[in-house]
C-alpha positions as CSV (number, residue, x, y, z in Angstrom):
1,M,0.0,0.0,0.0
2,F,1.2,3.5,-0.7
3,W,1.0,6.3,1.8
4,R,0.4,10.0,1.6
5,L,-2.0,12.6,2.9
6,T,-3.7,18.2,2.4
7,I,-7.7,18.4,-4.9
8,K,-12.3,24.3,-16.0
9,F,-14.7,26.4,-18.6
10,V,-14.0,27.1,-22.2
11,L,-14.7,30.7,-21.4
12,I,-13.2,32.5,-18.4
13,A,-16.0,34.7,-17.1
14,F,-13.6,37.0,-15.2
15,S,-10.3,38.8,-15.8
16,F,-7.2,38.3,-13.7
17,P,-5.7,41.3,-12.0
18,N,-2.8,43.0,-13.9
19,W,-0.2,41.6,-11.5
20,V,-1.3,38.0,-12.3
21,V,-1.0,38.2,-16.1
22,G,2.0,36.3,-17.4
23,R,2.8,34.7,-14.1
24,N,2.5,31.1,-15.1
25,L,-0.6,30.4,-13.0
26,P,-2.5,27.1,-13.5
27,G,-5.2,28.9,-15.5
28,D,-2.6,30.0,-18.0
29,A,-3.0,26.7,-19.8
30,G,-5.3,28.4,-22.3
31,T,-8.8,27.3,-23.2
32,A,-7.8,24.0,-24.9
33,D,-7.4,22.1,-21.7
34,I,-10.0,23.7,-19.4
35,D,-13.1,21.9,-18.2
36,Y,-15.6,22.2,-15.4
37,A,-17.0,20.0,-12.7
38,G,-19.8,22.1,-11.2
39,N,-18.2,25.4,-10.1
40,Y,-14.7,23.8,-10.0
41,K,-12.5,24.8,-12.9
42,L,-10.3,21.9,-14.0
43,V,-7.0,23.0,-15.6
44,G,-4.6,20.7,-17.5
45,C,-6.4,17.5,-16.5
46,S,-7.2,16.0,-19.9
47,S,-7.9,12.3,-19.5
48,Y,-8.5,12.7,-15.7
49,V,-11.5,15.0,-16.2
50,P,-14.1,12.1,-16.0
51,T,-12.4,10.9,-12.8
52,L,-12.4,14.3,-11.2
53,R,-16.0,15.0,-12.2
54,Q,-17.1,11.7,-10.5
55,L,-15.0,12.4,-7.4
56,I,-16.2,16.0,-7.0
57,G,-19.8,14.7,-7.3
58,E,-19.0,12.1,-4.6
59,V,-17.4,14.8,-2.4
60,Y,-20.6,16.9,-2.7
61,S,-22.7,13.9,-1.7
62,D,-20.5,12.8,1.2
63,I,-20.1,16.3,2.6
64,Q,-23.8,16.7,2.5
65,K,-24.2,13.4,4.4
66,A,-21.6,14.4,6.9
67,I,-22.9,17.9,7.7
68,G,-26.5,17.0,7.4
69,D,-26.3,14.3,10.0
70,V,-23.9,15.8,12.6
71,D,-26.4,15.1,15.5
72,N,-26.3,11.4,14.7
73,K,-22.5,11.4,14.1
74,K,-21.5,12.9,17.4
75,D,-18.7,10.4,18.1
76,I,-17.0,11.2,14.8
77,Y,-17.6,15.0,15.1
78,N,-16.4,15.1,18.7
79,A,-13.3,13.1,17.8
80,F,-12.1,15.7,15.4
81,F,-13.8,19.0,16.4
82,K,-14.9,18.6,20.0
83,D,-16.9,21.7,20.9
84,V,-16.2,23.7,17.8
85,P,-19.7,25.1,16.9
86,P,-21.1,22.8,14.2
87,G,-22.1,25.8,12.1
88,D,-18.5,26.7,11.7
89,V,-17.5,23.3,10.3
90,K,-20.7,23.0,8.2
91,S,-20.0,26.4,6.6
92,I,-16.5,25.5,5.5
93,L,-17.5,22.0,4.2
94,A,-20.6,23.3,2.5
95,K,-18.6,25.9,0.5
96,A,-16.1,23.1,-0.4
97,A,-18.9,20.9,-1.5
98,V,-20.3,23.3,-4.1
99,G,-17.1,25.1,-4.9
100,N,-18.2,28.6,-3.8
101,F,-16.8,31.5,-5.7
102,I,-13.7,33.0,-4.1
103,L,-13.3,36.7,-3.6
104,R,-9.8,38.2,-4.1
105,G,-10.1,42.0,-3.7
106,K,-12.9,43.1,-6.0
107,N,-12.7,40.0,-8.2
108,R,-14.7,36.8,-8.0
109,Y,-13.1,33.5,-9.1
110,N,-14.1,30.0,-9.6
111,P,-12.0,27.6,-7.5
112,E,-9.4,25.9,-9.7
113,I,-8.0,22.4,-9.6
114,A,-4.8,22.1,-11.6
115,C,-3.3,18.7,-12.6
116,A,0.4,19.3,-12.0
117,S,2.7,18.9,-15.0
118,P,6.2,19.9,-16.0
119,S,4.8,23.1,-17.5
120,Q,4.2,24.3,-13.9
121,P,7.7,23.9,-12.5
122,R,7.1,24.7,-8.8
123,M,4.0,22.5,-8.5
124,W,5.8,19.7,-10.5
125,K,8.8,20.0,-8.2
126,A,6.6,19.7,-5.1
127,C,5.0,16.6,-6.6
128,Q,8.3,14.8,-6.9
129,A,8.3,14.1,-3.2
130,A,7.3,10.5,-2.8
131,S,4.4,11.2,-0.4
132,I,2.9,14.3,-2.0
133,S,-0.5,13.9,-3.6
134,G,-1.6,17.5,-3.9
135,G,-1.4,21.0,-2.5
136,Y,-2.7,24.6,-2.3
137,I,-1.2,27.8,-3.6
138,L,-1.4,30.1,-0.6
139,N,-3.6,33.1,-0.9
140,T,-5.0,32.2,-4.3
141,H,-8.0,30.2,-5.6
142,Y,-5.8,27.4,-6.8
143,V,-5.2,23.9,-5.6
144,Y,-3.3,21.2,-7.5
145,L,-3.2,17.4,-7.7
146,C,0.0,15.4,-8.4
147,P,0.3,12.2,-10.5
148,R,0.4,10.2,-7.3
149,F,-3.2,11.2,-6.7
150,F,-4.3,9.5,-9.9
151,Q,-1.8,6.7,-10.1
152,E,-1.5,5.3,-6.5
153,E,-4.5,6.3,-4.5
154,T,-7.8,4.4,-4.4
155,P,-11.0,6.4,-4.7
156,Y,-12.8,6.0,-1.4
157,P,-12.1,4.9,2.2
158,I,-13.9,1.8,3.3
159,Q,-14.7,0.3,6.7
160,S,-11.6,-1.8,6.8
161,D,-9.6,1.5,6.8
162,C,-11.2,2.5,10.1
163,G,-9.1,2.6,13.2
164,K,-9.6,0.6,16.4
165,V,-9.3,1.9,19.9
166,V,-6.4,0.1,21.6
167,P,-5.7,1.8,24.9
168,D,-2.4,0.2,25.6
169,K,-0.9,0.9,22.1
170,T,2.4,2.8,22.4
171,S,3.5,2.8,18.7
172,M,2.9,5.8,16.4
173,W,0.5,5.0,13.6
174,G,-0.8,7.0,10.7
175,S,-4.1,6.7,8.8
176,S,-5.2,4.8,5.8
177,I,-8.5,6.8,5.9
178,L,-6.4,9.7,4.4
179,D,-4.8,7.6,1.7
180,H,-7.6,7.9,-0.8
181,Q,-8.6,10.4,-3.5
182,L,-11.8,11.5,-1.7
183,T,-10.0,12.5,1.5
184,T,-7.1,14.1,-0.4
185,L,-9.6,16.2,-2.4
186,V,-11.4,17.3,0.7
187,N,-8.1,18.2,2.3
188,V,-6.9,20.4,-0.5
189,I,-10.2,22.1,-1.3
190,S,-11.1,22.8,2.3
191,R,-8.0,25.0,2.4
192,L,-9.7,27.4,0.0
193,Y,-12.4,28.1,2.5
194,I,-10.7,28.1,5.9
195,A,-10.7,31.9,6.2
196,Q,-7.7,32.3,8.4
197,P,-4.1,31.0,8.5
198,F,-3.9,27.2,8.8
199,L,-2.5,25.7,12.0
200,K,1.3,25.7,11.7
201,P,2.8,23.3,11.9
202,E,-0.2,21.4,10.6
203,Q,-1.2,18.2,12.3
204,T,-1.5,15.3,9.8
205,S,-1.9,12.1,11.8
206,T,-5.2,10.8,13.0
207,N,-4.2,10.6,16.7
208,G,-2.6,14.0,16.4
209,C,-5.7,15.6,14.9
210,M,-7.9,14.1,17.6
211,A,-5.6,15.6,20.3
212,L,-5.9,19.2,19.0
213,P,-7.9,21.7,21.0
214,P,-11.0,23.1,19.3
215,T,-9.4,26.4,18.3
216,Q,-6.7,24.5,16.4
217,S,-8.8,21.7,15.0
218,R,-11.0,24.3,13.2
219,I,-8.0,25.6,11.2
220,N,-6.3,22.2,10.6
221,P,-7.3,21.0,7.1
222,T,-6.7,17.3,7.8
223,N,-9.4,17.4,10.4
224,Y,-12.0,18.1,7.7
225,A,-10.7,15.3,5.6
226,L,-10.7,12.8,8.5
227,F,-14.3,13.8,9.5
228,V,-15.7,13.3,6.0
229,G,-13.6,10.2,5.4
230,N,-14.7,8.5,8.6
231,V,-18.3,9.2,7.9
232,K,-17.9,7.8,4.3
233,A,-16.2,4.6,5.6
234,G,-18.8,4.1,8.3
235,C,-16.3,4.2,11.2
236,T,-17.6,3.7,14.7
237,E,-14.7,3.4,17.1
238,F,-13.3,6.6,18.6
239,P,-11.7,7.2,22.0
240,T,-13.7,9.1,24.6
241,E,-12.5,12.4,26.0
242,M,-11.4,10.6,29.2
243,Q,-9.5,8.0,27.2
244,R,-7.8,10.7,25.1
245,K,-6.6,12.6,28.3
246,S,-5.5,9.4,29.9
247,S,-3.6,8.4,26.7
248,Q,-1.9,11.8,26.5
249,A,-0.8,11.6,30.1
250,A,0.7,8.2,29.4
251,D,2.2,9.2,26.0
252,R,0.2,6.5,24.2
253,E,-1.6,6.4,20.9
254,L,-5.2,5.3,21.3
255,L,-6.3,4.7,17.7
256,E,-4.5,2.0,15.9
257,V,-4.7,2.5,12.1
258,D,-2.6,1.4,9.2
259,G,-0.8,3.9,7.1
260,S,1.4,7.0,7.1
261,Q,1.5,10.0,9.3
262,D,2.2,12.3,6.3
263,A,-0.9,14.1,5.0
264,G,0.8,14.3,1.5
265,I,-0.1,17.9,1.0
266,S,2.4,20.7,0.0
267,D,1.4,24.4,0.2
268,L,3.2,26.7,-2.2
269,N,3.8,30.2,-0.9
270,S,2.8,32.8,-3.5
271,T,3.3,35.9,-1.4
272,C,6.6,35.7,0.4
273,A,8.4,38.2,-1.8
274,D,5.6,40.8,-2.4
275,P,2.0,40.9,-1.3
276,T,0.9,41.4,-4.9
277,E,3.3,39.0,-6.5
278,T,2.2,35.5,-7.6
279,N,5.3,34.2,-9.3
280,L,5.0,30.5,-8.8
281,D,8.4,29.8,-10.3
282,S,10.4,32.2,-8.1
283,A,13.3,30.7,-6.2
284,A,12.7,33.4,-3.6
285,C,9.4,31.7,-2.5
286,P,10.3,28.4,-0.9
287,L,7.8,25.6,-0.6
288,S,5.9,25.4,2.7
289,E,5.3,21.7,3.2
290,V,3.4,19.7,5.7
291,P,6.0,18.1,8.1
292,N,6.2,14.3,8.3
C-alpha cells in the first residue's frame, strides 16, 4: 500500500488582476485544456477529467451526508472537532462541496483544480516528493493534484480502513483513511475556505488531529478530511475524551490505524516576496510543506 495525505470552462468569465498576467498560473494553460465540474474549474487535467467529475460529485454527496447528520454522528464529530460550533464546520464544508466562488479583492473567481505537469515547475517539483498527492497555492483560488493522486490512491475509504481503539498501544500510527482520492480532495479544497491562516505546523496524523484543542482543529485542514472520510467509511470506534486525556498523560496512541502520518499535501507560498506577487516559479518563494 502507498501512503500520503492536504484536490475548468472554455470561457473564463472573469479577468485576472494585472499583476497576475503572465505569471504562469494554472489557468494560463489556455482554453484548450480547461473543463468544469460544477463550479470547479479543472485545468490541464485532460484524460483525468471524468475521474475528477465523478470524485467531485462524490465529495458533494459525502459532505452533505456528513454535515446533514452531525447530530447522529456525534462520536465522529467530537473526535475531530470537539466543541467547535457545528455551524463553523458546516459552513466550510458546504462551501467546499459546491465550490463557492472565491473573492480576491474586487474580483470573484471559480476555485481551480490544476493537474500538475512539467509546465508548472514549482508544482511539479513539489509533486516529486514520494508522499505528496496535492497541495494549495497560498492566498489564491488554486489547488493542485499530483500524478500520485491518480496513479497510486484508491477512490474512497472503506470500513476496513477504520481505526480501532487500543488503549495500551504505544506505537505511532498514521491513517489509511487519508490515503484515498476522496479525502485528499477534501483536504486540498477545504484550504480554499478556511478563512484564516492554517495551523502551523499542521497536524496530519489521526491521533494528532484528535488531540488538537477546538481552536486548532477548526483551522487544521486534515481534520476536515478525516471527518468526511470517517463518515464515508462508516467508522464507529473513537476514544472518549477521558480515554484521550489518559492516553496523552501516558504518552500513548489510542487509535491504531494502518498507514502513514504524512498528509501528503504541500502548500506553495505565493506571497513571500511581495503581497501582490504571484510568481510561482520564483526561487525566492520556498515551498511550505506539511511536516512528516
